[in-house]
C-alpha positions in Angstrom: -4.4 10.9 -5.4 -4.9 10.5 -2.3 -8.0 11.9 -0.4 -5.7 12.7 3.2 -4.4 15.7 1.1 -6.4 18.6 0.7 -8.1 19.5 -2.2 -5.8 23.0 -2.3 -3.0 21.6 -2.1 -3.6 19.0 -4.6 -4.6 21.5 -7.2 -1.7 23.5 -6.2 0.8 20.7 -6.4 -0.5 19.9 -9.9 -0.1 23.1 -11.1 3.3 23.6 -9.6 4.5 20.0 -11.7 2.5 21.3 -14.8 4.6 24.5 -15.1 8.3 22.4 -14.0 7.6 20.2 -16.9 6.7 23.1 -19.2 9.9 24.9 -18.2 11.6 21.3 -18.9 10.3 21.0 -22.4 10.6 24.4 -24.0 14.4 23.6 -23.8 13.8 21.0 -26.3 12.0 23.6 -29.1 12.2 21.7 -32.7 11.2 23.9 -35.9 9.1 26.2 -35.3 10.0 27.2 -31.9 7.2 23.9 -31.1 8.6 21.8 -28.6 9.5 18.4 -29.6 8.7 16.8 -26.4 5.8 17.7 -24.0 5.5 16.3 -20.9 3.1 18.3 -19.3 0.3 16.9 -21.2 0.8 13.6 -20.1 0.6 15.1 -16.6 -2.8 16.6 -17.2 -4.2 13.6 -19.2 -3.3 11.5 -16.6 -4.5 13.9 -13.9 -8.4 14.4 -15.6 -8.6 10.4 -16.2 -8.1 9.9 -12.4 -9.5 12.8 -10.8 -12.2 13.8 -13.3 -12.7 16.7 -15.9 -12.7 19.6 -13.6 -8.6 19.1 -13.3 -8.5 20.4 -17.2 -9.4 23.9 -15.8 -6.4 24.6 -14.2 -4.4 23.8 -17.1 -5.7 27.2 -17.9 -4.2 28.6 -15.3 -0.8 27.0 -15.7 -0.2 28.4 -19.1 -1.3 31.6 -17.9 1.0 31.9 -15.3 3.9 29.9 -17.9 3.3 33.0 -20.2 4.0 35.0 -17.3 7.1 33.8 -15.9 9.5 32.4 -18.2 7.8 31.9 -21.8 6.0 35.1 -22.7 3.8 34.7 -25.9 1.4 37.1 -27.6 -1.9 37.1 -25.9 -3.7 36.4 -29.3 -1.5 32.7 -29.1 -2.0 32.0 -25.8 -6.1 32.0 -26.5 -5.2 29.7 -28.4 -2.7 27.6 -26.6 -5.6 27.2 -24.2 -8.5 26.6 -26.3 -6.2 23.5 -28.3 -4.8 22.3 -24.6 -7.9 22.5 -22.6 -10.0 21.7 -25.3 -8.4 18.3 -26.3 -7.9 17.3 -22.8 -11.4 17.5 -22.0 -12.5 15.5 -24.9 -9.8 13.3 -24.9 -9.6 13.0 -20.9 -13.2 13.2 -20.8 -14.1 10.3 -23.1 -11.4 8.5 -21.7 -13.0 8.5 -18.4 -15.9 7.1 -19.6 -14.6 4.1 -19.8 -16.3 2.1 -17.5 -15.8 -1.6 -18.8 -12.5 -2.1 -19.3 -10.0 -3.0 -16.5 -7.4 -0.8 -15.8 -4.2 -2.0 -16.8 -5.3 -4.4 -19.2 -4.1 -4.2 -22.8 -7.5 -2.9 -24.3 -7.7 -0.4 -21.3 -3.9 0.7 -22.7 -5.4 1.0 -26.2 -8.3 2.9 -25.4 -6.3 5.5 -23.3 -3.8 5.6 -26.1 -6.8 6.4 -28.6 -7.8 8.8 -26.6 -4.5 10.2 -25.8 -4.1 10.4 -29.8 -7.6 12.6 -29.8 -6.6 14.9 -27.5 -3.2 15.5 -29.5 -4.8 15.9 -32.9 -7.3 18.4 -31.3 -5.0 20.4 -28.7 -2.2 20.2 -32.6 -4.9 21.6 -34.6 -5.6 24.4 -33.1 -2.4 24.8 -31.1 -0.5 24.9 -34.5 -3.8 27.1 -36.4 -2.8 29.7 -33.4 1.6 29.5 -34.2 0.4 30.1 -37.7 -2.0 32.8 -37.3 0.2 34.8 -35.1 3.2 34.0 -37.5 5.1 32.3 -34.9 5.2 28.8 -37.9 6.0 29.2 -41.3 3.3 26.4 -42.3 0.2 25.4 -41.1 0.3 21.5 -41.4 3.8 21.2 -40.1 3.3 23.2 -36.8 0.3 21.3 -36.3 1.8 18.2 -37.0 4.8 19.0 -34.8 2.2 19.8 -31.8 0.3 16.9 -31.9 3.4 14.6 -32.0 5.1 16.4 -29.3 1.7 16.4 -27.3 1.5 12.4 -28.1 4.8 11.7 -26.9 4.0 13.5 -23.3 1.1 11.4 -23.0 2.9 8.1 -24.0 6.0 8.0 -22.2 4.3 9.9 -18.6 0.8 9.2 -18.8 0.8 5.2 -18.2 3.2 5.5 -15.0 1.3 8.3 -13.6 -1.8 5.9 -14.0 -0.5 2.7 -13.0 0.9 4.6 -10.0 -2.5 6.1 -9.1 -4.1 3.3 -9.1 -1.4 1.3 -7.2 -1.6 3.7 -4.4 -5.5 3.8 -4.0 -4.8 0.1 -3.6 -2.2 0.6 -0.9 0.0 -1.6 -3.4 3.0 0.8 -4.1 5.4 -1.8 -2.5 6.7 -4.1 -4.8 4.3 -7.4 -5.3 7.9 -9.7 -6.8 9.7 -9.3 -3.4 11.4 -12.7 -4.7 12.9 -10.5 -8.0 14.8 -8.2 -5.3 18.5 -9.5 -6.6 17.3 -9.5 -10.0 15.8 -6.0 -9.8 18.9 -4.6 -8.6 20.9 -6.4 -11.5 18.3 -4.7 -13.9 18.7 -1.4 -12.0 22.7 -1.2 -12.8 21.9 -2.5 -16.5 19.4 0.1 -17.3 22.0 2.8 -16.1 24.8 1.1 -17.9 22.8 1.2 -21.0 22.0 4.8 -20.7 25.8 5.4 -20.4 27.0 2.9 -23.2 24.5 4.4 -25.3 25.8 8.2 -24.8 29.8 6.9 -25.3 28.6 4.9 -28.7 26.9 8.3 -29.7 29.8 10.4 -29.0 32.3 8.1 -30.7 30.3 8.2 -33.9 27.1 9.8 -34.3 25.9 7.5 -37.4 24.5 5.2 -34.9 22.9 7.2 -32.9 19.2 5.6 -33.1 21.0 2.4 -33.5 22.5 2.6 -30.3 18.8 3.6 -28.5 18.4 -0.6 -28.5 20.4 -0.6 -25.6 18.1 0.8 -23.0 15.2 -0.8 -24.6 16.2 -4.1 -24.8 16.5 -2.9 -20.6 13.1 -2.0 -20.9 12.1 -5.6 -22.5 13.6 -7.5 -19.9 11.5 -5.3 -17.6 8.4 -6.0 -19.3 9.1 -9.7 -19.4 10.4 -10.0 -15.7 8.6 -7.3 -13.7 5.3 -4.9 -13.5 4.5 -2.5 -15.5 5.3 0.1 -13.1 8.6 -0.6 -13.7 8.8 -0.6 -17.5 6.6 2.8 -17.5 8.7 4.5 -14.9 12.0 3.4 -17.3 10.3 4.5 -20.5 9.7 7.8 -19.4 13.1 8.4 -18.3 14.3 7.1 -21.7 12.2 9.6 -23.7 13.0 12.5 -21.6 16.8 11.3 -22.2 17.0 10.8 -25.6 14.9 13.8 -26.2 17.5 15.6 -24.2 20.1 14.6 -26.0 18.6 15.3 -29.4 17.2 18.6 -28.5 20.8 19.9 -27.6 22.9 17.6 -30.0 24.6 16.2 -27.3 26.6 12.6 -27.1 26.7 12.9 -31.0 23.1 12.8 -31.5 22.6 15.1 -34.7 19.9 18.1 -33.8 17.1 17.8 -35.7 16.2 20.9 -38.1 14.0 19.8 -40.7 10.1 18.9 -40.2 11.0 15.7 -41.9 14.0 14.8 -39.2 11.6 16.0 -36.0 8.7 13.8 -37.2 10.8 11.1 -37.5 12.4 11.4 -34.4 9.3 11.8 -32.3 7.4 9.0 -33.9 10.2 6.8 -33.0 10.3 7.8 -29.8 6.4 7.4 -29.7 7.1 3.8 -30.8 10.0 3.7 -28.3 7.8 4.3 -25.3 4.4 2.7 -26.4 6.4 -1.0 -27.3 7.6 -1.8 -23.9 5.0 -0.7 -22.3 2.5 -3.0 -24.6 4.3 -5.4 -23.8 4.7 -5.2 -20.1 0.8 -4.8 -20.0 0.3 -7.9 -22.4 2.4 -10.3 -19.9 1.4 -8.9 -16.7 -2.2 -9.8 -18.1 -1.1 -12.6 -18.8 0.5 -13.5 -15.2 -3.0 -12.0 -13.7 -5.3 -14.6 -15.9 -2.8 -17.5 -14.8 -3.0 -16.4 -11.2 -7.4 -16.2 -11.7 -7.4 -19.7 -13.6 -5.1 -20.9 -10.6 -7.2 -19.6 -8.0 -10.2 -20.7 -9.5 -9.0 -24.4 -10.0 -7.9 -24.3 -6.4 -10.4 -22.5 -4.5 -13.8 -23.2 -3.9 -16.1 -20.4 -5.7 -18.5 -20.0 -3.0 -16.6 -19.9 -0.1 -13.5 -18.5 -1.2 -11.4 -21.5 0.8 -9.0 -23.7 -0.5 -11.0 -26.6 -2.7 -10.2 -30.3 -1.7 -7.2 -30.4 -4.6 -5.7 -27.5 -2.8 -6.3 -28.6 0.8 -4.4 -31.5 0.1 -1.5 -30.2 -1.1 -1.6 -28.1 2.2 -2.0 -30.9 4.5 0.6 -33.2 2.5 3.0 -30.3 2.9 2.6 -29.9 6.7 2.5 -34.0 7.2 5.9 -34.6 5.3 7.4 -31.6 7.4 9.8 -33.0 9.9 9.3 -29.6 12.5 5.6 -30.6 12.8 5.2 -32.8 16.0 1.6 -33.1 16.3 -1.0 -32.9 13.9 -4.7 -33.0 13.9 -7.1 -32.9 10.9 -11.1 -31.9 12.0 -13.6 -33.1 9.4 -17.3 -31.1 9.6 -20.1 -31.8 8.4 -23.5 -29.4 8.6 -25.9 -31.3 10.1 -29.2 -29.3 8.7 -28.0 -27.6 5.4 -30.3 -29.7 3.4 -33.6 -28.3 5.3 -32.1 -24.9 4.9 -31.9 -25.4 1.2 -35.6 -27.7 1.3 -37.7 -25.0 3.4 -35.8 -21.3 2.5 -34.2 -22.2 -1.0 -30.6 -23.0 -2.3 -29.6 -19.4 -1.7 -30.7 -19.2 1.6 -28.3 -22.0 1.9 -25.1 -20.5 0.1 -25.2 -17.8 2.2 -25.7 -19.7 5.2 -22.1 -21.4 4.0 -20.6 -17.9 3.2 -21.5 -17.2 6.8 -20.1 -20.7 8.7 -16.6 -20.1 6.5 -16.3 -17.0 8.0 -17.0 -17.6 11.3 -15.0 -21.2 10.7 -12.0 -18.7 9.5 -12.1 -16.3 12.2 -12.2 -19.4 14.9 -9.1 -20.9 13.4 -5.6 -20.8 15.1 -2.6 -18.9 13.2 -1.3 -21.8 11.8 -4.1 -23.7 11.0 -5.3 -24.7 7.3 -9.1 -24.5 6.3 -11.1 -26.1 3.3 -14.2 -26.6 2.0 -14.6 -30.0 0.3 -17.9 -28.6 -1.3 -21.6 -28.5 0.1 -21.9 -28.6 3.3 -18.3 -30.2 4.2 -15.0 -28.5 5.7 -11.8 -29.6 6.9 -9.3 -28.1 9.1 -5.8 -29.0 9.4 -4.4 -28.5 13.2 -0.7 -27.5 14.0 1.0 -28.3 17.0 -2.2 -29.8 18.6 -1.9 -32.7 20.5 -5.1 -34.6 21.3 -6.8 -33.1 24.4 -5.8 -29.2 22.8 -6.8 -30.7 19.4 -10.4 -31.4 20.8 -10.8 -28.0 22.4 -10.4 -26.7 19.5 -12.6 -28.3 17.5 -15.2 -27.9 19.9 -14.4 -24.0 19.6 -15.4 -24.8 15.7 -18.0 -26.3 16.8 -19.1 -23.1 18.9 -18.2 -21.0 15.7 -20.4 -22.8 13.7 -23.3 -22.6 16.3 -22.7 -19.1 16.4 -22.6 -18.2 12.4 -26.1 -16.5 11.4 -27.3 -15.1 8.0 -30.5 -13.2 7.2 -32.2 -14.1 4.1 -35.5 -13.0 3.1 -36.5 -11.2 6.5 -35.4 -14.9 8.9 -32.3 -15.4 10.3 -31.0 -18.5 10.0 -28.5 -21.0 11.8 -26.9 -24.4 11.9 -25.0 -26.6 13.5 -21.9 -29.4 12.6 -21.1 -32.6 13.8 -17.1 -32.8 13.9 -14.8 -36.0 13.2 -11.2 -35.9 14.9 -8.2 -37.6 14.1 -4.8 -36.9 15.5 -2.1 -38.5 14.5 1.6 -37.5 14.1 3.3 -36.3 10.7 5.2 -38.8 8.6 3.2 -42.1 9.8 0.1 -41.9 7.8 -1.9 -41.5 4.2 -4.1 -38.2 3.8 -6.1 -40.5 1.8 -6.7 -43.0 4.8 -6.5 -39.9 7.1 -9.1 -38.2 5.2 -11.6 -41.6 5.5 -11.2 -41.9 8.7 -12.2 -38.1 9.9 -15.0 -38.9 7.1 -16.0 -41.9 9.3 -16.0 -40.1 12.6 -17.5 -37.3 11.5 -20.4 -39.7 9.9 -20.6 -41.7 13.9 -21.1 -38.2 15.1 -23.7 -37.6 12.6 -25.9 -40.5 14.0 -25.7 -39.6 17.7 -27.7 -36.7 17.1 -24.9 -34.6 15.6 -23.6 -30.6 17.3 -20.5 -33.2 18.6 -17.3 -33.9 18.1 -16.3 -37.9 17.3 -12.5 -38.4 17.8 -11.3 -41.5 15.8 -8.5 -44.0 17.2 -6.0 -43.4 15.0 -2.6 -45.1 16.1 0.4 -45.8 14.1 -1.2 -49.1 12.7 -4.8 -47.9 12.8 -4.8 -46.3 9.5 -2.7 -48.9 7.3 -5.7 -51.8 8.9 -6.9 -52.8 5.0 -10.5 -52.5 6.8 -11.1 -49.1 7.2 -12.5 -46.2 5.4 -12.7 -46.3 2.0 -11.4 -49.7 1.4 -14.5 -51.1 2.9 -17.0 -49.8 0.1 -14.6 -51.6 -2.2 -15.7 -54.8 -0.6 -19.1 -54.1 0.0 -19.6 -53.3 -4.1 -17.6 -56.6 -4.2 -19.2 -58.3 -2.1 -22.8 -57.2 -3.6 -21.9 -58.2 -7.0 -20.1 -61.9 -6.1 -22.7 -63.0 -3.6 -20.5 -62.3 -0.4 -23.0 -61.6 2.1 -24.0 -64.6 4.5 -27.9 -64.7 6.6 -27.7 -66.4 9.5 -30.6 -66.5 11.6 -31.3 -66.5 15.6 -34.5 -67.6 17.2 -36.9 -65.2 18.4 -39.2 -67.6 21.0 -42.9 -66.7 22.6 -42.4 -66.6 26.8 -46.2 -66.1 27.0 -49.0 -68.3 25.4 -48.8 -67.8 21.5 -51.6 -68.7 19.5 -49.7 -68.7 16.3 -47.3 -71.4 15.7 -44.2 -71.7 13.7 -40.7 -70.6 14.3 -40.0 -67.1 14.7 -36.4 -65.4 13.9 -34.3 -62.3 12.9 -31.9 -62.4 10.2 -28.3 -61.5 10.9 -25.9 -60.1 7.9 -22.5 -61.4 7.8 -19.9 -60.8 5.0 -17.2 -63.2 3.6 -14.0 -62.9 4.4 -11.8 -62.1 1.3 -9.0 -64.5 3.1 -11.4 -67.1 4.1 -11.4 -66.1 8.2 -14.6 -65.9 10.2 -17.3 -63.8 8.5 -17.7 -60.0 9.4 -20.0 -59.2 11.6 -22.2 -55.8 10.5 -20.4 -53.7 13.5 -17.4 -53.9 10.8 -18.9 -52.5 7.9 -22.5 -51.1 8.3 -20.9 -47.5 8.6 -18.8 -47.7 5.9 -21.9 -49.0 3.8 -24.4 -46.0 5.4 -22.3 -43.2 4.8 -21.0 -44.3 1.0 -24.7 -44.8 0.5 -24.6 -48.7 0.4 -26.6 -49.6 2.7 -30.0 -49.9 0.6 -28.2 -51.9 -1.7 -27.9 -54.0 1.0 -31.5 -53.7 1.7 -32.6 -55.1 -1.4 -29.9 -57.8 -1.8 -30.8 -59.3 2.3 -34.2 -59.3 1.0 -33.8 -61.0 -2.5 -31.5 -63.4 -0.6 -34.1 -64.2 2.2 -36.7 -65.2 0.0 -34.8 -66.9 -2.5 -33.4 -69.4 0.6 -37.0 -69.8 1.5 -38.2 -70.3 -1.2 -35.2 -73.0 -2.0 -36.6 -75.1 1.3 -40.5 -74.4 0.8 -41.0 -77.6 3.9 -38.7 -75.6 6.4 -40.6 -72.3 5.4 -43.9 -73.8 5.9 -43.0 -73.8 9.6 -42.1 -69.8 9.8 -44.2 -68.1 11.6 -42.1 -64.4 11.3 -38.8 -63.7 9.5 -37.5 -60.1 10.3 -35.3 -58.1 8.5 -33.3 -55.2 9.5 -33.7 -52.1 7.1 -31.5 -49.2 7.0 -32.4 -45.3 7.5 -32.5 -45.0 3.4 -34.8 -47.6 3.0 -37.6 -46.1 4.7 -37.2 -42.6 2.3 -36.7 -44.3 -1.3 -39.8 -44.8 -2.7 -37.9 -47.2 -5.4 -37.3 -49.6 -2.4 -41.0 -50.4 -1.6 -41.4 -51.6 -5.4 -38.6 -53.8 -4.7 -40.2 -55.8 -2.2 -43.3 -55.9 -4.1 -41.5 -57.3 -6.9 -39.9 -60.1 -4.9 -42.8 -61.0 -3.1 -45.0 -60.9 -6.4 -42.3 -63.8 -7.8 -41.7 -65.4 -4.2 -44.1 -68.1 -2.5 -43.5 -67.0 0.8 -46.3 -64.8 2.3 -46.1 -61.3 3.0 -47.6 -61.6 6.4 -44.9 -63.3 7.8 -42.3 -61.1 6.9 -41.3 -58.3 8.9 -39.2 -55.5 8.8 -37.2 -53.8 11.4 -36.6 -50.1 12.1 -34.9 -48.3 14.4 -36.8 -45.3 16.5 -33.8 -43.0 15.2 -34.0 -43.5 11.5 -37.8 -43.2 11.7 -37.7 -40.3 13.2 -35.6 -38.3 10.8 -38.9 -38.0 8.8 -41.7 -39.2 10.3 -43.8 -38.5 7.8 -41.8 -40.3 4.9 -41.8 -43.3 7.0 -44.6 -43.8 8.0 -45.5 -43.6 4.2 -43.5 -46.1 3.5 -44.7 -48.2 6.3 -48.5 -48.0 4.9 -47.3 -48.9 1.7 -45.2 -52.2 2.6 -48.2 -52.9 5.3 -50.3 -52.9 1.9 -48.3 -55.4 0.4 -49.1 -57.6 3.9 -45.8 -57.0 5.6 -45.5 -56.4 9.5 -43.1 -53.8 11.3 -41.0 -54.0 14.3 -39.3 -51.1 15.9 -35.7 -51.8 16.8 -34.0 -50.5 19.7 -36.4 -48.9 21.7 -35.6 -47.1 24.6 -32.6 -45.4 23.3 -32.5 -42.5 20.1 -35.2 -40.3 20.7 -36.9 -42.4 23.3 -40.4 -40.8 23.2 -43.4 -42.9 23.7 -44.8 -40.9 21.8 -43.7 -42.4 18.6 -45.1 -45.5 19.7 -48.7 -44.0 19.0 -47.1 -42.2 15.8 -45.7 -45.4 13.9 -47.7 -48.1 13.1 -45.4 -50.9 14.0 -46.8 -54.8 15.1 -43.6 -55.4 17.7 -41.7 -53.1 19.9 -37.8 -54.9 20.3 -36.7 -53.5 24.0 -32.9 -52.4 23.6 -30.9 -55.0 25.0 -28.7 -52.3 27.2 -32.0 -52.5 29.4 -32.0 -56.3 29.4 -28.6 -57.0 30.4 -28.6 -55.1 33.2 -32.0 -56.4 34.5 -30.4 -58.7 37.3 -28.1 -55.4 38.3 -30.8 -52.3 38.3 -34.0 -52.5 39.3 -34.5 -49.5 37.1 -33.6 -50.9 34.0 -36.4 -53.8 35.1 -39.1 -51.1 35.8 -38.2 -49.6 32.5 -38.4 -53.1 30.4 -42.0 -53.5 32.4 -43.3 -49.8 31.4 -42.4 -50.2 27.9 -44.3 -53.5 28.1 -47.2 -52.1 29.8 -47.4 -49.0 26.9 -47.0 -51.5 24.3 -50.1 -53.7 25.1 -52.1 -50.5 25.9 -51.5 -49.9 22.4 -52.0 -53.3 21.2 -48.4 -54.0 20.3 -46.0 -57.1 21.2 -42.7 -56.8 22.7 -39.5 -58.4 22.1 -36.7 -58.5 24.3 -32.8 -58.3 22.7 -30.0 -60.1 24.5 -31.7 -62.3 26.8 -28.5 -64.0 27.9 -29.7 -66.0 30.6 -32.4 -68.3 31.9 -32.7 -66.3 34.9 -33.3 -62.9 33.0 -35.6 -64.9 30.5 -37.6 -66.1 33.5 -38.1 -62.2 35.1 -38.8 -60.8 31.6 -41.9 -63.7 31.5 -42.7 -62.8 34.6 -42.7 -58.5 33.3 -45.0 -59.6 30.5 -42.6 -59.3 28.1 -43.6 -61.4 24.9 -40.9 -62.8 23.6 -37.2 -63.2 23.4 -33.9 -63.3 21.5 -30.0 -64.1 22.6 -27.7 -66.4 23.2 -30.1 -68.0 26.2 -32.2 -68.9 23.4 -29.7 -69.8 20.5 -26.7 -68.8 18.9 -27.0 -66.9 15.5 -26.5 -69.7 12.6 -26.7 -69.9 9.2 -30.0 -69.6 7.5 -29.7 -72.4 5.4 -28.5 -74.9 8.2 -31.2 -73.3 10.3 -34.6 -74.1 7.9 -33.0 -77.4 7.7 -33.2 -77.6 11.5 -36.9 -76.6 11.5 -37.9 -79.8 9.0 -35.7 -82.1 11.4 -36.8 -80.5 15.1 -39.8 -79.1 16.5 -39.9 -75.6 16.7 -38.4 -73.9 19.9 -40.6 -72.3 22.5 
């Protein structure tokens, strides 16, 4: 019952309705003046189950009022009537109310309620029938008890389900139909139900021999309702049907014979109980199956943690939007949380899950009304923006970033939060494929994360960009194929001394290339290395480069003897993978090339992701005899403190400063400053992108130790480069 209605008014309404149903039922008296149909028991049972046992006490007041107003009975019998009705209600209704393990509306719950209703009817019939017999109102005790119990149970079976289902829907605010798509069919069903009543009455009037058989007409309508509509509609139709047939039977109307004997009355009441129960049981079974199907569909299409559409469900939404001709401009935003692993490792995975839930809610609140949000799993979210130009999409993506930054959750007394990286792809519907689109957004997101995170990176996606075979996931296939089939090539570019060097020999950096599958020029790393890092293939490439380099040096021992330093670039993953050191140790053990002439280049940014683990890897490789160079110094975190923290032998000055030296005195000062600090720390410097003799002379004047670039030589295949070391003197 609604909590907005005062309690006294609800109690008064219950008593009034009980009296009204009692007045209706006393017209259906059968043998021994026992009402064949007592709907008031169904009302009382439903109210006690929904609202509590105290409401059972109002039944006593209602029975007293009934006796005073319209059906006087001996006081002694009234006491038995009150004891039977209230006692049965307290026992049966109380047991039903205690059932908390079953879901209301389920078949098992309905069976439990019917069992409690039968218990209530049995107690009421036993006590009330005994009262009739004791007071001389019934000739036979078993007959009085049986008919009383059947009349009570018929009222419970036909009335209580509709009232209980209605109460649950009222409490949930679901009074309106949950099947708007069936509005036309519901109207047709209403007509069919009324027609079944009319045909039943007409058929009974024509021939009373088929009276019970003709009740199958409304039964068919109720079965239709059970299969197609909600249990509420079926319960209401069952209540109306039972009341109508009971009235026709009690009055002998429409050719329906009035039951005068105990057996006839018992058979009729048993049949009406089945007529009420079976359609409702079918309706509940069908509804339970529908609910299970919906739950399975939600589970299959919803992420269990964030309650957002998962990848499959989001892809279906996105494909539908991409095929909608009314959409003019769309954008896909791929969000990756920046530091969720840190939260999981330091605060626990439960804390990370709580943060994901908080961020999911923050993103949901930030969305525009027509946008779609999905959770791909872990720390990855995706948003489809509708009616969003490139400029508007970027502004909305920045809003998503701010929403993530503001999202907070408390766990273990601490407030947790993080930032995100966003890859954004504006596109026109009908011109792109979803898989390629997601791949582009993912790659752009990875690029944003590589730049430090907490930013939006827009992928340049035009009508032809997504059809380029060298994008996204296709690169991973080609990289894997190259790893299996020797598809990588090693090139070498010289590193020459600018100052007197007591250590003779050639120095060079190994540069990676990938064979072109169509026989064209080899691909440079800038075209495939981002995909390799994003899909965790960079470490396999690092291992392959070490293997190839040592194999080619061993194949040309005379040239290898002239090599003073061979540098190899490492990805960030190599510094964090303990097995990589074992791989290098194994290769060096089987190679004749001295480990002291092998130098690994690491970037400042990758080393600072986890300085402790990076230094541990450096120490272990140093233990094998290898040396290290800090590549691209001056970009990334750009902290001179890292020079002291990281044990490296060489510092490679970022080429952007070297290239600008001729135009920018500031760049020259930066190069000079890096060189002086490096020398104070007993480290050598290498200037990248030395592209003119003028720059080379300036570098020498600033004290830079080595230079590398087009002013010295261009990259060439390692095999030819090593062969040239035997034929020609080492460049200086």
